[in-house]
N, C-alpha and C positions, 0 to 999 in steps of 0.2 A: 536582556535575555540573549543568550548565545544563539546565533542563527543556525541551528543544527540542520534545518531544512536546506540550507545553501549547499552543504557538502553531500547531501544524499538526494539532491533533486534529480540526478540522473537515474536514480532507482525508484523513487516514488514521489509524487506530487499530490498531496492530499491536504486540503484545508479542512481540518476535522474538528476543530474545537467547538464548532457550533452544533455538532451532532453526537459527540461522545460525552457520556456522563461522568463527572469527576466530583471528588469531595474537596474540602478546603485545602488551602496552601499550607505546607508543612516545611520544617527546616531539618536538614540532615547535613551534618558536618559543615562544609563551607557553602552549600547551596540551599536554595529553596526549591520546592517542587509541588506538584499537585497529584495526589494519589488517584489512580483509576478506581472508580467506585465499583464495588462488587468483587474486587480481586482480593485474594487472601494475602495478608501482609505479615512478614516475619522480620523481626529486628535482631541482628546479631551484634557481636562486639565490634566488627569491622565493616558491616554492610547491612543494607536493608534489601528485602526480597519481596517481589510481588509475583503471584502465581494464579493461573486460571487453567482449568481442565474441564474437558467434556468427555466424561467416561463413556457415554453412548457411542460417540464417534471416534474415540481414541486420540483426541487432539489435546495439545497442551501448549502453554507458553510460560516461560519463567524469565523475569527481568531482575537482575541483580545490580545494585549500585553500591560501589565500594568507597570507603573513606579515602580522601585525598592522601597521597603519600609524597614525601620529598622527592624531587626530581629535577633533572637538568633541563635546559631549554630546548633540547632536540626532541620534538614531538614524535617523530617516527621512531626514534630509539626507545622512547617511553612506550609507544604502542607495541613494539616488538617485545619489550620486557614483559608487558602484561600478557601478551599472547603466550609466552613461554611459561608463565606462572599461573595466572588466573584461568586462562582457557584450558591449558593442558592438564591442570589439576581437576577440572570439572568434567571434561569430555575429551574424546580423541578425534581431532580434526582429520578428515580424510584427504584434504588438499590444502595447499597454501591459500592464504586469504586473498580475495579479490579486493584490492585497495581502491578507495575512492579519493578524489582530489581533496587535499587538506585545505581548510579555510581558517583564516584568522578573523575573529569577530571584532566588533568595535571596542570591546573591553580588553582586547589583547590576549584572549584565550585561543589556542589553536586546537581544532578538533580533527583527529584522524579516525577513520572508520574502515572496517573491512568485513567481508562475509566469507563463510566457508561452510561446506557440508561437514557433518560430524556423525560419529557412531557412539552409542553409549549403551552397554548391556544389550547389544543386538538390535537396538532401535536407531533409526536414522532421523536426522533433522538438519536444520540450518542454524548456524550461530552468527551473531553480529557482535563485534566488539567496537565500542566507541571510547576512544582514549582522548581526554581533553587536558591540555597542558597550559599552565600559566602560573605566575607568582611562585616559581620554583616548586610547583606541585603538579601532580597528575591525578585526575579523577577518572575512574574507569567504570563503564557500564557494559555488562555482558547479558545478551539476550539469547535464549534458546527456545526454539519452537519447531513443530512439525506440521504447521498449517498456516495458511495466509489469513485465516479468519480473525486473527487477533491484531492485524497490522494497524487498524485505525486507532485502537487504544494505545498500542505500544509507542507509535511515533508521536501521538499527541502528548503522551507522558514525557518522552524525550524533549519535545519542543517546549514543555512547561518549565524546564529546569532553568533556574536563574543563577548565574555565577557572579561573584564580586568583581570589582575592577581589578585587572592585572596591572602590576606596577611597570612591567616591561613586556614587550612582545616576544614571543617565543620564536625559536629558529625552525625553519622549515627547509630542509635540504632539498634542492631542486632536482637531484638525481635519485631520490629515494621514495617516490610515491607514484608508481605506475598505475594508470587507469586502465582497467580491463573490463571486458564484458563477461559477466558471470554465466556459466553454463547451467548452474543449478537454480538461479533465480535472477530475475531482472524485472524491474518495475515495482515489485513488491516481494513478499515471501512466495515466489512462484517456483514450482518444482519442475514444470515442463513448459517449454516455449518453442513450439515448432515455427520455423521461419519458411515462408514460401517464396518462390522465385518472382512473384508479382508484387512483392513488397509488403504483403499482409503478414502479420505475426499473430499466432493463436496461443492462448493460454487456457488450460482446462480449469474451470471452477466447479464448485459443488453442483450447481443447478444449470450451468450453461457453459458454452465455450465463448471466451471473450476474444474477439478478433479486432485488431487495430492496425491502422495505417494513417500517417499524417495526423490530422486533427479529428479522426473518426474512430469510434469504438462501436462494435456491433456485438450484441448479446444474443447468442444462438442457444435457445433453451433446448435441453435434451428432450424432456417430456413436459408438456404443459397440460395438466388434467382439465378437461372441459366438462364440468358437472352441470347438472340441470340449473343450478343457481346462476350460471353464466349464459344461459340460453333463454329464448322466448318461452313463456311470457314474462320472464324476469329480466326484460330488457334485451337488447341485441348484443351479439357477441363482441362486436367492435367496441362499443361504448363500455361494456363491462370490463374488457381487458384493459382498455385505456384508463378507466377510473379506478380499478382495483389493483392493477399491476404497475402501469406506467406512473401514475400519480403517487404511488408509494415511494418511488425513487426520485421523481422529478416534480418540481413546482411548475405547473403549466402557465405559460404567459398567453399563448394563442393556440388555436387548433383549427385544422381544416382537413379536407379529404381531397386536396387538389390533384394529386397524382393518381388517384384511383380511377378505374375505368369500368364502364358498364360491361366490358368484355372480360374483366378479371374476376376470378372467384375469390380474391383476397378480401379479408376484412382489413381495411387500411385507414390509418390516421397519421397526421403529422402536425408539427407546430413548434413554436419557440418555447424554451423551458429553461429552468435553472436546475443544475445537478445539485441535489441536496447534500451530497458528500463533498464535492469539490468546491461548490459555490460558483462554478463557471456557467456562463450562458451557453446553451447548445441548441441545435436544431434537431428535432426528433423525427424519426420515421418508424412507424410500427406496422408490421405485416403479420397477419394470421392466415395461414392456408394449410391447416392441419398441424403446423408447427409455428412457434412464436419466435419472431426475430425483431429486435429493437435496435435501431442505429441512432447514435448520438454524435452529431457532427459539429465542428466548430462554427459553421455557418450554413445558411440555407443554400448558398451557391455550391459549397462542397458536397452537401447532401444530394443535390440534384445532379451534380457531375458524376458521383459514384453510383447513384440509384435513380436513373431517369424514370423508372416505372416500378411498380410492385414486384414484378418478376425478377428484377435485378437484386432486390433485397432477399427474395426467396432463394436465389441462387447462391447466396452466402453459405447455405447449408453444406456446400462442398468442403468447407473447412472444418466440419465437425469431425 
């Protein structure tokens, strides 16, 4: 399987195959792949297309994989050719692509990828072109979306594609693959990413602001409704949030209230856990004080350094 995650790791690192639902393996042209379950599939003469739309929220995602075409060994030249034909025939990019570092996999295929904002019929979105060269052929994948909610399925699909052995390695010109930081997305399909002078980066999500630095991510919920089902006599607020919200995203290994204080008004809990999306081990800190903040750090030491007490996690609200 081509290691597509290697050349997009600067943009996203998600180990998703354990949490995304897929159907059986299928064959298309020279590759095999696994279809995302529940997505509409259309088969054309030269491509297959998968689509998903949420009419209520106005979001969509389209993934098109095209049959391999005869091509020379220059992978960047093949990418540029696809950009001039496939991309510009579909939409109107509003900027040059942000190129990622190309990678040659163990089978001899070279993957080039780039992102760009686009406009189409008055609507804006982000496109990604993945152009893979080998065996004197090039196979292209074009992704169009206006939301980050489809990222898990999209990149798990790309990661499922299996190429045949290439007879010879392809050419990757050293002077033709600039690596840049995208202004329209970075990390995933992100459309805004304020950067602060103290090193924290913030990304707006549907239900929270995701703030990150080093090995820590903090989820700052905009509004967290606290109905009667979350209050006594239906259990205490702390345990209800931990059990119904935190455990929905993380597999808890241990839990404690060590950093809480009798002088604090916070509902506090912390402990070791496994992130169900990434599969990575993290150390959690949860604070409720009228708003809900959850921090996932790479280690207990990092968590304690950043948030010595509940008030320090509460103060992250300044990044909203």
